[in-house]
C-alpha positions as CSV (number, residue, x, y, z in Angstrom):
1,M,94.5,66.2,-45.3
2,P,96.5,67.1,-42.1
3,S,95.3,70.0,-40.2
4,R,97.1,73.1,-41.5
5,A,96.7,76.6,-39.7
6,T,98.1,78.8,-42.5
7,K,95.9,79.6,-45.3
8,I,97.1,79.7,-49.1
9,V,95.9,82.6,-51.4
10,A,96.2,81.5,-55.1
11,T,95.8,83.6,-58.1
12,L,93.4,82.6,-61.0
13,G,94.6,82.8,-64.4
14,P,95.1,80.9,-67.6
15,A,97.3,78.2,-66.1
16,S,94.4,77.5,-63.3
17,S,91.4,78.2,-65.0
18,D,90.8,74.9,-66.2
19,P,87.8,73.2,-64.0
20,V,89.7,70.1,-63.2
21,M,92.9,72.1,-62.3
22,L,91.2,74.4,-60.1
23,E,89.3,71.9,-58.2
24,A,92.7,70.0,-57.8
25,M,94.2,73.2,-56.3
26,I,91.3,73.5,-53.8
27,R,91.8,69.9,-52.7
28,A,95.3,70.5,-52.0
29,G,95.0,73.4,-50.1
30,V,93.9,76.7,-51.6
31,N,91.7,78.6,-49.2
32,V,91.0,82.0,-50.9
33,V,91.2,82.4,-54.8
34,R,92.3,85.8,-55.8
35,L,90.8,87.6,-59.1
36,N,93.3,89.9,-60.4
37,F,91.6,92.8,-61.9
38,S,94.3,94.3,-63.5
39,H,93.5,91.9,-66.4
40,G,90.3,90.9,-68.0
41,K,86.8,92.7,-68.4
42,A,83.9,92.7,-65.8
43,Q,82.5,89.7,-67.7
44,D,85.6,87.6,-67.4
45,H,85.5,88.4,-63.5
46,I,81.9,87.0,-63.1
47,D,82.4,83.9,-65.1
48,R,85.9,83.2,-63.3
49,A,83.8,83.4,-59.9
50,E,81.3,81.1,-61.1
51,L,84.2,78.8,-62.0
52,V,85.5,79.0,-58.4
53,R,82.4,78.3,-56.7
54,A,81.4,75.4,-59.0
55,A,85.0,74.0,-58.2
56,S,84.6,74.4,-54.3
57,L,81.3,72.6,-54.6
58,R,83.0,69.8,-56.3
59,A,85.7,69.8,-54.0
60,G,83.3,70.2,-51.1
61,R,85.5,73.0,-49.3
62,E,84.1,76.5,-49.3
63,V,86.7,79.1,-50.3
64,A,86.8,83.0,-50.3
65,I,87.1,85.0,-53.3
66,M,89.1,88.2,-53.2
67,A,88.8,90.7,-55.8
68,D,92.3,92.8,-56.2
69,L,91.7,96.1,-57.7
70,Q,94.6,97.5,-59.8
71,G,94.9,100.8,-58.4
72,P,96.9,103.5,-60.3
73,K,98.7,103.1,-63.5
74,I,102.3,104.4,-62.8
75,R,103.8,103.5,-66.0
76,V,105.9,104.3,-68.9
77,G,104.1,104.2,-72.4
78,K,105.1,102.3,-75.2
79,F,108.1,101.9,-77.4
80,A,108.2,102.0,-81.2
81,E,110.4,98.6,-81.1
82,G,108.7,97.4,-77.8
83,K,111.6,98.1,-75.9
84,V,114.9,99.9,-75.8
85,M,118.3,99.2,-74.2
86,L,119.4,102.0,-71.4
87,E,123.1,102.6,-70.7
88,P,124.3,104.0,-67.6
89,G,125.0,108.1,-67.9
90,Q,122.9,108.7,-70.8
91,A,119.9,111.1,-70.8
92,F,116.4,110.0,-71.3
93,V,113.0,111.7,-70.9
94,L,109.7,110.8,-69.4
95,D,107.4,112.9,-71.2
96,A,103.7,113.2,-70.0
97,S,103.0,115.4,-73.3
98,R,104.7,112.9,-75.8
99,T,102.0,111.3,-78.3
100,E,104.5,109.5,-80.7
101,L,105.9,106.0,-79.6
102,G,109.1,106.0,-77.3
103,D,112.6,105.6,-78.5
104,I,116.1,105.5,-77.1
105,H,115.8,109.2,-76.0
106,G,112.4,109.0,-74.2
107,V,109.0,107.6,-73.8
108,G,105.5,108.9,-72.9
109,L,103.6,108.4,-69.7
110,D,100.5,106.7,-68.7
111,Y,100.7,108.4,-65.3
112,K,100.4,112.0,-66.5
113,E,101.1,113.6,-62.9
114,L,104.8,112.7,-62.8
115,P,106.2,115.9,-63.7
116,R,104.4,117.5,-60.7
117,D,105.4,114.7,-58.3
118,V,109.5,114.9,-58.9
119,K,112.0,117.6,-58.6
120,A,115.8,117.6,-59.7
121,G,117.8,115.0,-57.4
122,D,114.8,112.5,-57.0
123,V,115.5,109.0,-57.6
124,L,113.0,107.0,-60.2
125,L,113.1,103.2,-60.2
126,L,111.6,101.8,-63.2
127,N,110.8,98.0,-63.9
128,D,110.4,96.9,-60.3
129,G,113.9,98.7,-59.5
130,L,115.6,97.1,-62.4
131,I,116.4,100.4,-63.7
132,V,117.5,103.4,-61.7
133,M,117.3,107.2,-63.1
134,I,118.1,110.4,-61.5
135,V,116.0,113.4,-62.2
136,S,118.0,116.0,-63.5
137,K,115.2,118.6,-64.1
138,V,111.7,119.0,-64.9
139,V,110.6,121.5,-67.8
140,G,106.9,121.6,-68.3
141,A,105.5,118.1,-69.0
142,A,108.9,116.6,-69.2
143,V,110.9,114.9,-66.6
144,H,114.8,114.9,-67.8
145,A,116.8,112.2,-66.0
146,T,120.3,110.4,-66.2
147,V,120.3,106.8,-66.3
148,K,122.4,105.3,-63.2
149,L,121.6,101.9,-63.6
150,G,120.9,100.5,-67.0
151,G,119.2,97.7,-68.7
152,E,116.0,96.7,-70.9
153,L,113.1,99.0,-70.6
154,S,109.9,97.7,-72.4
155,N,106.4,98.8,-73.1
156,N,104.3,100.0,-69.7
157,K,106.8,99.3,-67.1
158,G,106.1,100.6,-64.0
159,I,107.6,103.6,-62.3
160,N,108.4,104.1,-58.5
161,K,109.9,107.1,-56.7
162,Q,112.5,106.2,-54.0
163,G,110.9,107.0,-50.4
164,G,107.5,107.5,-52.0
165,G,105.6,110.5,-52.9
166,L,103.6,109.9,-55.9
167,T,100.2,111.7,-55.6
168,A,98.2,109.1,-57.7
169,P,94.8,108.2,-55.8
170,A,94.5,104.6,-54.7
171,L,91.1,104.4,-56.2
172,T,90.9,105.1,-60.0
173,A,87.7,105.5,-61.9
174,K,88.4,101.8,-63.4
175,D,88.5,100.7,-59.6
176,M,85.4,102.1,-58.8
177,E,83.6,100.4,-61.8
178,D,85.6,97.3,-60.6
179,L,84.2,97.4,-57.2
180,K,80.6,97.2,-58.6
181,T,81.8,94.1,-60.5
182,A,83.2,92.8,-57.4
183,M,80.2,93.3,-55.5
184,A,78.1,91.7,-58.1
185,L,80.2,88.7,-58.0
186,R,79.9,88.8,-54.2
187,A,83.6,88.9,-53.5
188,D,84.4,88.2,-49.8
189,Y,87.4,90.4,-50.0
190,V,88.4,93.3,-51.8
191,A,92.2,94.4,-52.1
192,V,92.6,97.8,-52.5
193,S,96.1,98.8,-54.3
194,F,98.4,101.4,-53.2
195,P,96.4,103.1,-50.3
196,K,98.5,105.9,-48.4
197,N,96.3,106.5,-45.5
198,A,93.0,105.6,-43.8
199,T,90.9,107.9,-45.9
200,D,91.7,106.0,-49.1
201,M,90.3,102.6,-47.4
202,E,87.3,104.7,-45.9
203,L,86.3,105.6,-49.3
204,A,86.5,102.0,-50.5
205,R,84.3,101.0,-47.8
206,Q,81.6,103.7,-48.7
207,L,81.9,102.8,-52.2
208,C,81.2,99.0,-51.4
209,T,78.5,100.0,-49.2
210,V,76.5,101.9,-52.0
211,A,77.6,99.0,-54.6
212,C,76.0,96.5,-52.1
213,E,72.9,98.6,-51.1
214,G,69.9,96.6,-50.7
215,T,71.8,93.1,-50.9
216,G,73.2,93.0,-47.1
217,H,76.6,92.0,-48.7
218,K,79.7,93.4,-46.8
219,P,83.1,92.5,-48.1
220,G,86.3,92.4,-45.9
221,L,88.6,95.1,-47.1
222,I,92.3,94.5,-47.4
223,A,94.6,97.1,-47.6
224,K,97.7,96.5,-49.5
225,I,100.8,98.0,-48.0
226,E,103.1,98.9,-51.0
227,R,103.7,102.5,-50.9
228,A,106.3,104.2,-48.1
229,E,103.7,106.6,-47.3
230,A,101.5,103.8,-45.8
231,I,104.1,102.5,-43.4
232,P,103.6,105.5,-40.9
233,E,100.0,105.5,-41.3
234,L,99.9,101.4,-40.8
235,A,97.9,101.7,-37.3
236,N,95.3,103.9,-39.0
237,I,95.2,101.8,-42.0
238,L,94.4,98.9,-39.8
239,K,91.9,100.6,-37.8
240,V,89.4,101.1,-40.9
241,S,90.2,97.8,-43.0
242,D,89.5,94.3,-42.2
243,G,93.2,93.2,-42.8
244,I,96.5,94.1,-44.8
245,M,98.5,92.6,-47.6
246,V,102.4,92.7,-47.0
247,A,102.9,93.4,-50.8
248,R,106.7,93.0,-51.0
249,G,107.0,94.2,-54.5
250,D,106.3,97.9,-55.0
251,L,107.0,98.4,-51.4
252,A,110.5,97.1,-51.9
253,V,111.0,99.3,-54.7
254,E,109.9,102.4,-52.6
255,V,111.9,101.6,-49.3
256,G,114.6,99.2,-50.4
257,N,114.7,95.6,-50.3
258,A,116.9,95.4,-47.0
259,A,114.0,97.2,-45.1
260,V,111.3,94.7,-46.2
261,P,111.7,91.8,-43.7
262,G,111.7,93.8,-40.5
263,L,108.8,95.7,-42.0
264,Q,107.1,92.4,-42.6
265,K,107.5,91.3,-39.0
266,H,106.3,94.5,-37.9
267,M,103.3,94.6,-39.9
268,I,102.1,91.0,-39.1
269,K,102.6,91.8,-35.6
270,L,100.5,94.8,-35.5
271,A,97.9,93.4,-37.5
272,R,97.4,90.4,-35.0
273,Q,97.6,92.8,-32.2
274,M,94.7,95.0,-33.6
275,D,92.8,92.0,-34.3
276,K,93.0,92.2,-38.1
277,V,93.8,89.5,-40.6
278,V,97.2,89.7,-42.7
279,I,98.4,87.9,-46.2
280,T,102.2,87.9,-46.9
281,A,102.7,88.3,-50.5
282,T,105.0,88.5,-53.7
283,Q,107.6,86.1,-55.2
284,M,107.1,83.6,-52.3
285,M,107.5,80.6,-54.8
286,E,108.6,82.8,-57.9
287,S,111.2,79.8,-59.2
288,M,108.0,77.6,-59.4
289,I,106.7,79.5,-62.4
290,V,109.1,77.4,-64.4
291,N,110.7,74.9,-62.0
292,P,108.8,71.9,-60.5
293,V,110.4,72.4,-56.9
294,P,111.1,75.9,-55.1
295,T,114.7,77.0,-54.0
296,R,115.8,76.4,-50.4
297,A,115.5,80.2,-50.1
298,E,111.7,80.2,-50.9
299,V,110.8,77.5,-48.4
300,S,112.8,79.4,-45.7
301,D,110.7,82.6,-46.9
302,V,107.5,80.9,-46.7
303,A,108.2,79.2,-43.4
304,N,109.4,82.8,-41.8
305,A,106.2,84.2,-42.9
306,V,104.3,81.3,-41.0
307,L,106.7,81.6,-38.1
308,D,105.8,85.4,-38.0
309,G,102.2,84.5,-37.6
310,T,100.6,85.5,-41.1
311,D,97.2,84.4,-41.7
312,A,97.9,83.4,-45.1
313,V,100.6,83.3,-47.8
314,M,99.9,84.2,-51.3
315,L,100.7,82.9,-54.8
316,S,100.8,85.2,-57.8
317,A,102.1,84.3,-61.3
318,E,103.1,80.9,-59.9
319,T,99.1,79.7,-60.1
320,A,98.1,82.4,-62.7
321,A,100.6,81.6,-65.7
322,G,103.1,79.1,-64.1
323,K,103.9,75.8,-65.4
324,Y,103.3,73.9,-62.1
325,P,100.3,75.5,-60.4
326,L,99.2,72.1,-58.5
327,E,102.8,71.4,-57.6
328,T,103.1,75.3,-56.3
329,V,100.2,74.7,-53.9
330,E,101.4,71.3,-52.7
331,Q,104.5,72.4,-51.9
332,M,103.5,75.6,-50.2
333,A,101.1,73.5,-48.0
334,A,103.8,71.2,-46.9
335,I,106.2,74.0,-46.0
336,C,103.2,75.6,-43.8
337,L,102.7,72.4,-42.3
338,E,106.3,71.9,-41.3
339,A,106.8,75.5,-40.3
340,E,103.7,75.2,-37.6
341,K,105.5,72.4,-36.0
342,A,108.1,74.6,-34.6
343,D,107.8,75.7,-30.9
344,Y,105.5,78.9,-30.5
345,D,105.6,81.3,-27.6
346,P,103.5,80.4,-24.5
347,L,99.9,81.2,-24.9
348,E,100.3,83.3,-21.5
349,D,103.0,85.4,-23.1
350,D,100.3,86.4,-25.6
351,F,97.8,87.6,-22.8
352,Q,100.5,89.6,-20.9
353,G,99.3,93.3,-20.5
354,T,96.2,92.7,-22.3
355,T,92.9,93.9,-21.1
356,F,89.3,92.9,-22.5
357,T,86.7,95.6,-22.3
358,R,83.9,93.5,-24.3
359,I,82.3,90.7,-23.1
360,D,82.4,88.5,-26.3
361,H,86.3,89.3,-26.5
362,A,86.6,88.1,-23.2
363,I,84.7,84.9,-23.7
364,A,86.8,84.4,-26.8
365,M,90.0,84.7,-24.7
366,G,88.7,82.6,-21.5
367,A,87.8,79.8,-24.2
368,L,91.3,79.7,-25.4
369,F,93.2,79.9,-22.0
370,T,90.8,77.2,-20.4
371,A,91.0,74.8,-23.5
372,H,94.7,75.3,-23.6
373,H,95.3,74.3,-20.0
374,L,92.8,71.3,-20.1
375,K,94.4,70.1,-23.4
376,A,91.1,70.2,-24.9
377,K,90.4,68.3,-28.1
378,A,89.1,71.3,-30.0
379,I,87.7,74.9,-29.3
380,V,84.3,75.6,-31.0
381,A,82.6,79.0,-31.6
382,L,79.0,79.3,-32.8
383,T,79.4,82.6,-34.6
384,D,77.3,84.6,-36.7
385,S,79.5,87.3,-37.6
386,G,83.1,85.3,-37.3
387,S,84.3,87.9,-34.7
388,T,84.9,85.2,-31.9
389,A,86.7,82.9,-34.3
390,L,88.7,85.9,-35.5
391,W,89.6,86.9,-31.8
392,M,90.9,83.6,-30.9
393,S,92.7,83.0,-34.3
394,R,95.2,86.0,-33.2
395,H,96.7,83.7,-30.4
396,N,98.9,81.0,-30.8
397,V,97.1,78.0,-29.5
398,R,98.2,74.4,-30.7
399,M,94.3,73.1,-31.1
400,P,92.2,74.0,-34.0
401,I,89.3,76.3,-33.7
402,Y,86.1,75.1,-35.2
403,A,83.7,78.1,-36.0
404,L,80.1,77.1,-36.7
405,T,77.9,79.7,-38.5
406,P,74.4,79.7,-40.1
407,K,76.0,82.1,-42.8
408,L,77.6,81.2,-45.8
409,S,79.2,84.7,-46.3
410,T,80.7,84.3,-42.8
411,Q,81.8,80.9,-43.5
412,R,83.6,81.9,-46.8
413,K,85.2,85.1,-45.0
414,M,86.6,82.8,-42.3
415,A,88.4,80.7,-44.8
416,L,91.2,83.4,-44.6
417,F,91.6,83.4,-40.7
418,R,94.6,81.5,-39.3
419,N,93.8,78.2,-37.5
420,V,90.0,78.5,-38.0
421,R,88.0,75.7,-39.9
422,P,84.5,77.2,-40.9
423,I,81.5,74.9,-41.1
424,L,78.2,75.8,-42.1
425,M,75.6,75.0,-39.5
426,D,71.9,75.8,-39.1
427,T,71.5,77.1,-35.6
428,S,68.4,76.9,-33.6
429,A,67.0,80.0,-31.8
430,D,67.3,77.4,-28.7
431,R,70.5,77.6,-26.9
432,D,70.5,73.8,-25.9
433,T,69.5,72.5,-29.5
434,A,72.3,74.5,-31.0
435,L,74.9,73.1,-28.7
436,A,73.6,69.7,-29.2
437,D,73.4,70.1,-32.8
438,A,77.3,71.2,-32.6
439,E,78.5,68.4,-30.8
440,N,76.7,66.1,-33.4
441,H,78.6,68.0,-36.2
442,L,81.8,67.6,-34.5
443,K,81.3,64.0,-34.0
444,K,80.0,63.1,-37.7
445,R,83.4,64.7,-38.6
446,G,85.6,62.8,-36.4
447,I,86.9,65.9,-34.6
448,V,85.6,64.8,-31.3
449,S,84.8,61.3,-29.8
450,A,83.1,60.1,-26.7
451,G,85.0,61.3,-23.4
452,D,86.8,64.1,-25.4
453,V,86.9,67.5,-23.8
454,Y,86.2,70.6,-25.9
455,A,85.8,74.4,-25.3
456,I,82.4,75.9,-26.9
457,T,81.5,79.5,-27.0
458,V,78.0,80.8,-27.6
459,G,75.8,84.0,-27.6
460,E,72.3,84.4,-25.9
461,P,70.2,85.6,-27.8
462,M,71.2,83.3,-30.7
463,G,71.9,85.0,-34.1
464,T,72.9,88.3,-32.5
465,P,76.3,89.4,-34.0
466,G,78.8,90.2,-31.5
467,G,77.0,88.6,-29.0
468,S,79.1,85.7,-27.5
469,N,78.5,85.6,-23.8
470,T,78.9,81.9,-22.5
471,L,81.9,79.5,-22.1
472,K,80.7,76.0,-21.8
473,L,83.3,73.2,-21.2
474,C,81.8,70.1,-22.5
475,K,82.7,66.3,-22.5
476,A,81.5,64.4,-25.8
477,S,78.7,62.0,-24.9
């Protein structure tokens, strides 16, 4: 398989849960498997995680597992006939106290706080913005509205408020239970839905720590940016997270479709500047749910995310429930490869105005710069925590970064880092032995041959997280 820098996240579902299909998808390029906690019970997720690990073992490629929490259910209730057709100009009531099934005049609410969160004049967007209502008044638990843009409204469709402002907490009681399940199955990443600020992510971190007590497991936390309120708080959210997801669905409903491309570029750039990972998601290959090839617009969308510098592009329903899950992964991998051939900004531009205050960070940057100018065959990091490989991956360099680690959890976590090829390798406490073992690993895999120059970073004493303090330039023997 050609060397691809951008990683692929695929959602597991009915279309991809067959062991043969899942193995084929991993072989075709899936790096991270997403378990959607909006569907299924705890045991279902544990069984699916085992399915992923088994398929990964057969494919000979370690993948990361990402547990995606459901978050608050900001939705309407159910209708007597399953759906209603709303016309522009008609009155409609969203009633938090309603117990009977909905009809053409109104419906109950799963989200009981809506009457407290809105006032006359607010714009409500239902079913991903396909239906628009203007709030006329709030009377007790009932939100009276006028339909501005009509259409079919069916059971349990989502509600957004234009511009944001709904007070629903990011972590519900269900999410807190699901976090325990995610930690029991050793999820490598946890994606938190609808965080508004850094506090939401700090709470998620604390809950993970409690759930993992005694195990030593530390998942990476991904903040899904899908609320308008999260945009001005983005830098603070990034500080306390391991990465973000550009979740373009709900975000587009709250801020408007036209604002999303610019926000996407801003989010990817800021995440990279702050040494965090970033996933671009939502409708990337949507037409392939039913069609065997993507549209030209989808090809451009994926390619532009790659050119922006995203670590990963994500598939949702395309692989969970689509007709062509394997073909979708193959097409996405091919698009990423082509986009990566485009010219990058010179590496020197990346370093303009940058100061390094840590030895290990400076060593990582020195390896990039030196290997780039020497046109080395590879950059290699002996890493315990994965930090050195992460820092290297934040910069545009045309050669692959091989991260050798003794920890399986670190290998899996690095599966999400752009341009990083994680390899599991027992490292000796003796530096020279470890360096020799590393070169043997590289030669066995055909990464370097006799006479090839490569740069390698290592820390002394060995096995100390964040301890990279040596850069060595080597010529393979």
